Each structure stands twice: as C-alpha cells, then as structure tokens.
C-alpha positions in Angstrom: -32.1 -82.0 67.5 -34.3 -80.4 64.9 -35.3 -76.8 65.6 -39.2 -76.4 65.9 -38.9 -73.1 63.6 -36.0 -73.6 61.3 -34.8 -70.6 59.1 -36.0 -70.6 55.6 -33.4 -71.6 53.0 -32.8 -68.7 50.7 -31.8 -71.1 47.8 -34.8 -73.2 48.0 -37.4 -73.1 45.3 -41.1 -72.3 46.0 -43.2 -75.1 46.7 -45.9 -75.4 44.1 -48.1 -77.2 46.4 -48.3 -74.4 48.8 -51.5 -72.6 49.1 -52.3 -69.5 47.0 -52.0 -67.3 50.0 -48.7 -68.5 50.9 -47.3 -68.2 47.2 -48.6 -64.5 47.1 -46.9 -63.8 50.1 -43.7 -65.3 49.0 -43.6 -63.5 45.5 -45.6 -60.3 45.6 -46.6 -58.8 42.3 -44.9 -55.6 41.3 -47.0 -52.6 40.4 -47.9 -52.2 36.7 -46.6 -48.7 36.6 -43.1 -49.8 37.5 -42.7 -52.7 34.9 -40.3 -52.0 32.0 -43.1 -52.7 29.5 -45.2 -50.0 30.9 -42.3 -47.4 31.0 -41.2 -48.2 27.4 -44.7 -47.5 26.2 -44.3 -43.9 27.1 -43.3 -41.9 23.8 -44.0 -38.4 25.0 -40.5 -37.0 25.6 -42.0 -33.7 26.7 -44.1 -35.2 29.5 -42.5 -34.6 32.8 -40.9 -37.5 34.6 -42.9 -38.1 37.9 -40.6 -39.1 40.6 -43.2 -38.6 43.2 -44.9 -42.0 42.6 -44.4 -44.5 45.4 -41.8 -47.1 45.1 -41.6 -50.3 47.3 -37.9 -50.8 46.8 -34.8 -49.0 45.7 -34.5 -51.6 42.8 -37.8 -50.4 41.5 -36.7 -46.8 41.3 -33.5 -47.8 39.5 -35.5 -49.9 37.1 -37.9 -47.0 36.2 -35.0 -44.4 35.7 -33.1 -46.8 33.4 -36.2 -47.7 31.3 -37.1 -43.9 31.0 -33.5 -43.0 30.0 -33.4 -45.8 27.4 -36.7 -44.6 25.9 -35.6 -41.0 25.6 -32.2 -41.9 24.1 -34.0 -44.0 21.5 -35.5 -40.8 20.1 -32.0 -39.3 19.5 -29.6 -40.0 16.7 -25.9 -40.3 17.1 -25.4 -36.8 15.8 -27.6 -35.4 18.4 -30.7 -34.6 16.2 -34.2 -35.9 17.0 -35.3 -39.1 15.1 -38.5 -38.7 12.9 -41.5 -39.6 14.7 -44.4 -40.0 12.3 -46.9 -39.8 15.2 -45.6 -36.4 16.1 -45.6 -33.0 14.4 -42.0 -31.9 13.7 -41.0 -28.8 15.6 -40.6 -25.9 13.3 -36.9 -25.0 12.4 -35.7 -22.0 14.0 -34.0 -19.5 11.7 -30.2 -19.1 12.1 -29.2 -15.9 14.1 -28.3 -13.1 11.8 -24.6 -12.3 11.8 -23.4 -8.7 11.7 -22.1 -7.6 8.5 -18.3 -7.2 8.3 -17.1 -3.6 8.4 -16.0 -2.5 5.0 -12.5 -1.1 4.4 -12.5 2.6 4.1 -12.3 3.5 0.4 -8.9 5.2 -0.7 -9.6 8.4 -2.7 -8.0 8.4 -6.1 -4.6 10.2 -6.1 -4.2 13.3 -8.2 -2.3 13.1 -11.5 1.3 13.9 -11.8 1.9 16.5 -14.6 5.5 16.5 -15.5 6.2 20.1 -16.9 9.0 20.2 -19.3 10.4 23.3 -20.9 10.3 22.3 -24.5 12.9 22.3 -27.2 13.2 22.4 -31.1 15.6 19.3 -30.7 13.3 16.3 -31.4 15.4 14.3 -29.0 14.2 16.4 -26.1 10.5 15.2 -26.4 11.6 11.6 -26.9 13.6 11.9 -23.6 10.9 13.4 -21.4 8.5 10.9 -22.8 10.8 8.2 -21.8 11.2 9.7 -18.4 7.5 9.7 -17.9 7.4 6.0 -18.5 10.2 5.5 -15.9 7.9 7.4 -13.5 4.9 5.1 -14.2 7.1 2.0 -13.9 8.1 3.2 -10.5 4.6 3.8 -9.3 2.1 1.8 -11.2 -1.3 3.1 -11.4 -0.4 6.7 -11.1 -1.9 9.0 -13.7 1.3 10.5 -15.3 0.9 13.3 -17.8 3.3 15.5 -19.8 2.9 19.3 -20.6 5.4 21.8 -22.0 6.0 25.3 -21.4 6.9 26.1 -25.0 8.0 24.8 -28.3 6.5 21.3 -27.9 3.2 19.6 -27.8 1.1 19.1 -25.7 1.3 22.4 -24.2 0.7 22.8 -20.4 -2.6 24.5 -20.7 -3.8 21.7 -23.0 -2.7 19.1 -20.6 -4.5 20.8 -17.8 -7.7 21.2 -19.9 -7.6 17.5 -20.5 -7.9 16.7 -16.7 -11.4 15.4 -15.7 -13.5 18.3 -14.3 -14.7 16.2 -11.5 -11.5 14.3 -10.9 -8.8 14.5 -8.1 -6.9 17.2 -9.8 -3.0 17.2 -10.4 0.3 18.0 -8.9 2.5 20.1 -11.4 6.1 18.9 -11.0 8.5 21.1 -12.9 11.2 19.3 -14.9 13.5 22.2 -14.2 16.6 22.2 -12.0 16.3 25.5 -10.2 14.1 28.6 -9.5 13.5 31.0 -12.1 10.9 32.7 -14.3 9.2 29.6 -15.5 8.8 28.2 -12.1 7.7 31.4 -10.4 5.5 32.8 -13.2 4.7 30.6 -16.1 3.6 27.5 -14.3 1.5 29.3 -11.8 -0.2 31.3 -14.4 -1.2 28.1 -16.3 -2.6 26.6 -13.0 -4.5 29.7 -12.4 -6.1 29.5 -16.0 -7.3 25.9 -14.9 -8.6 27.0 -11.5 -11.7 25.0 -11.9 -9.6 21.9 -11.1 -7.8 21.3 -7.9 -4.0 21.8 -8.5 -0.8 21.8 -6.5 2.4 23.2 -7.4 5.7 21.1 -6.6 9.1 22.6 -6.1 11.8 22.4 -8.8 14.1 19.4 -8.9 17.1 20.9 -7.7 19.4 21.0 -5.8 19.1 17.5 -4.5 21.5 14.4 -3.9 19.5 12.5 -6.6 20.6 14.8 -9.2 24.1 14.4 -8.0 23.7 10.6 -8.3 22.4 11.2 -12.0 25.3 13.5 -12.7 27.8 11.2 -11.4 26.4 8.3 -13.6 26.7 10.6 -16.7 30.2 11.5 -16.0 31.1 8.0 -15.5 29.6 6.8 -18.9 31.6 9.6 -20.5 34.8 8.3 -19.0 35.2 10.0 -15.6 37.6 7.6 -13.6 36.1 5.3 -11.2 36.7 5.7 -7.5 38.6 8.7 -6.2 39.6 11.0 -8.9 43.3 11.7 -9.3 44.8 15.1 -8.4 44.5 17.6 -11.2 40.9 16.7 -12.2 37.9 19.2 -12.1 34.5 19.6 -13.3 32.4 22.4 -14.8 28.7 22.3 -14.0 27.0 23.6 -17.0 23.5 25.1 -16.6 21.2 27.4 -18.8 21.5 30.6 -16.9 18.7 32.8 -15.6 17.9 36.4 -14.7 16.6 35.1 -11.3 19.3 35.4 -8.6 17.7 32.3 -7.0 18.6 30.3 -10.0 22.3 31.0 -9.4 21.9 30.1 -5.7 20.4 26.8 -6.6 23.1 26.1 -9.1 26.0 26.9 -6.8 24.5 24.6 -4.1 24.3 21.8 -6.9 28.0 22.4 -7.7 28.9 22.1 -3.9 27.0 18.7 -3.6 28.6 17.4 -6.7 32.1 18.5 -5.5 31.7 16.7 -2.2 30.5 13.5 -4.0 33.6 13.5 -6.5 36.4 15.0 -4.2 37.4 17.5 -6.8 36.6 21.2 -7.4 33.3 21.9 -9.4 32.7 25.4 -10.8 29.1 26.4 -12.1 29.0 27.8 -15.5 26.1 29.0 -17.9 25.2 28.6 -21.5 23.3 31.9 -21.6 25.1 34.2 -19.2 23.1 36.9 -17.3 24.0 39.5 -14.7 23.1 37.0 -12.1 24.8 33.9 -13.9 27.7 35.6 -15.7 30.3 32.6 -15.8 30.6 31.0 -19.3 31.9 27.5 -19.7 35.2 28.8 -21.1 35.6 31.1 -18.1 35.0 28.3 -15.7 37.5 26.2 -17.5 40.1 29.0 -17.2 39.2 29.2 -13.4 39.8 25.5 -12.9 43.2 25.6 -14.9 44.3 28.5 -12.5 43.7 26.1 -9.6 46.0 23.5 -11.1 43.2 21.4 -12.8 44.6 19.7 -15.9 41.7 17.4 -16.8 38.4 19.2 -16.7 35.1 17.5 -17.6 31.9 19.3 -18.3 28.8 17.9 -16.6 25.6 18.7 -18.5 23.0 20.2 -15.9 20.1 19.8 -18.4 17.2 17.4 -18.3 17.2 16.6 -22.0 19.2 17.1 -25.2 18.9 20.5 -26.8 20.8 23.6 -28.2 22.3 24.5 -24.8 23.4 21.0 -23.9 25.1 20.7 -27.4 26.7 24.1 -27.0 28.5 23.3 -23.7 29.4 19.8 -24.8 31.3 21.6 -27.7 33.3 23.7 -25.3 34.7 20.7 -23.3 38.4 20.1 -23.6 38.2 16.6 -22.4 35.1 14.8 -21.2 31.5 16.0 -21.8 28.6 14.1 -20.1 25.2 13.6 -21.6 22.2 15.4 -20.1 20.4 13.7 -17.2 17.7 12.2 -19.5 15.6 9.4 -18.4 17.7 8.4 -15.3 15.9 6.4 -12.5 17.3 8.8 -10.0 15.6 11.5 -11.8 12.2 9.8 -12.0 12.5 9.2 -8.2 13.1 12.8 -7.6 10.0 13.6 -9.6 7.9 11.3 -7.4 9.5 12.6 -4.2 8.6 16.4 -5.3 5.1 15.1 -6.0 4.8 13.5 -2.5 6.0 16.6 -0.9 3.5 18.7 -2.6 0.7 16.4 -1.6 1.8 16.3 2.1 2.1 20.1 2.4 -0.7 22.2 3.4 -3.5 22.0 0.8 -3.1 25.5 -0.6 -3.9 25.7 -4.1 -1.3 27.2 -6.6 1.2 27.8 -3.6 4.3 29.6 -4.2 7.2 27.2 -5.4 10.4 27.1 -3.4 13.7 25.3 -3.6 13.9 22.3 -1.1 
C-alpha cells in the first residue's frame, strides 16, 4: 500500500515543472557575501577579517575562511616576501639594525731596544764576533731592536749608541756582554746611562755565572778535542778569565768554575790573564795546582766573549787543549735575551744597580 506522505528521495533531481516557490524552497540562494567570487575580490590584506558576519551553515564558514586564506597567500612569494602590487604603494624598507662595533684588541706597546754592551778590543776579530752575536739575538727574537755599543776601543761607542735612540721611543735595556761584576758593570755602564737620562733606560745584570755559559764552554772544549762523555781520570780544566780589582768578580768566576766542574765531572780551577789582589791566580799557577792533584791532561777554557789579547795569551799557556772564546754561540745569545727579559720584568727603576743573578 502506498503511503499518503512518502519520504523524499535524496537522489531525485528537482522537477523543472515545479512552481517557482517550491523551487526556491528546494534550492535557496546563498548570500552574495559568502560566495568565493566575492571573497576573491578582496585585495586589501590589511583589512580586518570579519568573523562576526552571520553564516547559515558551517560549510559557508569554511568556504569563506578557505577563500580568504587563498587570497592572502596569493600576495606572498615562496621566499616569504610580498609580491609587487601596482595598485598599492610599497611599504618603505626599514633600515637594518645597527650592530655594535667589535671590540678592538688592546695595542701592545713597542718593546725597548736591547743594547748589547761589549768591552771592545784592538783585535779586529772581536768586533766581527759581537756583530755576529747580535745577529743571532735578532734571529732568536725577530722584530726586536738590537743595537751594539762598546765601552772602549771600538765603534760605535756606548754613548753614541744611546744618543741614537729615538727621544720619544720606548727606551732600551743595556745588557753587558761581560761575564761577571766589576768596574765596567758597576760604574762605566751606569755613567753612560745617566748621561742619556732623557731616554728611559734599564740596566741588566752581567751574563755570569749561569748554566747557559757552561753549555757554551762545554761546546768550545769539545770543539778543541775534549773527550766526549765522562772524562777519564787525570783530566782537569783551567777556567781562564780576565781578572778584576773588584772582589765580586772573583766570586762570580769561582761560581762559574764550580758549575763547569759539575758539568764535566773533573776539577776546574779559575785563573786570570791580568792578576790582581782579588784575582791573583795566573794560568801557569792554576796548571801547577791541577798537576798537584794528579791531573795529567789539563785543558784551558777561554772565559771570554770574543777573541782578543787576553784570550790569545791564555791559549798560548795551555799545555794540551785550548778552547776558543764563547763567541756567537746560541746559548750566549739566549742568555742575553734572558737578562733582557729579567730587567724588563723587574721593578721599573731607572739605572738600577746591577747585580749577579
């Protein structure tokens, strides 16, 4: 039996013969504001998106959101920048934020010059030797201003070297190329520094005694023929120095002899080319003292920085081996730099008294 009010078939198409009223009820027209074409026409991305407008169905709301999102994404490139819109005035570019300037490294003040103070000699080999030694010092510390000045007999003199320092420069450290305390160290060099008082100067200690000097002495003895390794019984050494009227010079030379004796394992006796009341032992007297102790092979170690009259004199007295002076040995150059650094790290007292280290 057929029902009097059958349910409508949802799959049935609308009847074109139906009355207009029934057709409008079956398919109501959506509001113009919610159509995609109306949403796409909106090009003002800065206009607020009005979600308060009434919507008849959830589908209408979703349609409006989707259309609005598509419109806005159409004005953005893949890199995130805004597409050019000829109908709009481009927004002014904002200046990049200023970054703070990197902190500059502190400037290192220039180092004072190293003035190597040599004694001087009439032997032309002496000046050549100390000049070569200055070159070794420069090679060990590139960039350091290394100058040479002589106490006597050779040029340039110490006073001339000090006058040649820049008046507005960092000054200099005077490093004596002398092996012990004595008159030159305590009087001549400080007097030259006082005469150049307008420039900042520091006085370094003399070179000896020091293990680096022992290293150079051992090398020169080995070059002269001293046996390698432990010396056999019956060997000994005379440490020949210049001599001084200052008792501190004798103390320093005895200490150097003690260091060399421990290095070689043989007796070492200090002797002097120019004996004084404080340094009375001559090289022949030292050789006799060694012979009395059973030494049959005595070598003479030349405790001089460069060739000269005294170095030649003591070498002529050697009965067996005679070593050359210390010369431009790298250990001597390293010791000059060590004394330079010591003077700089000490209290900044100008023309301070020199002392053995």
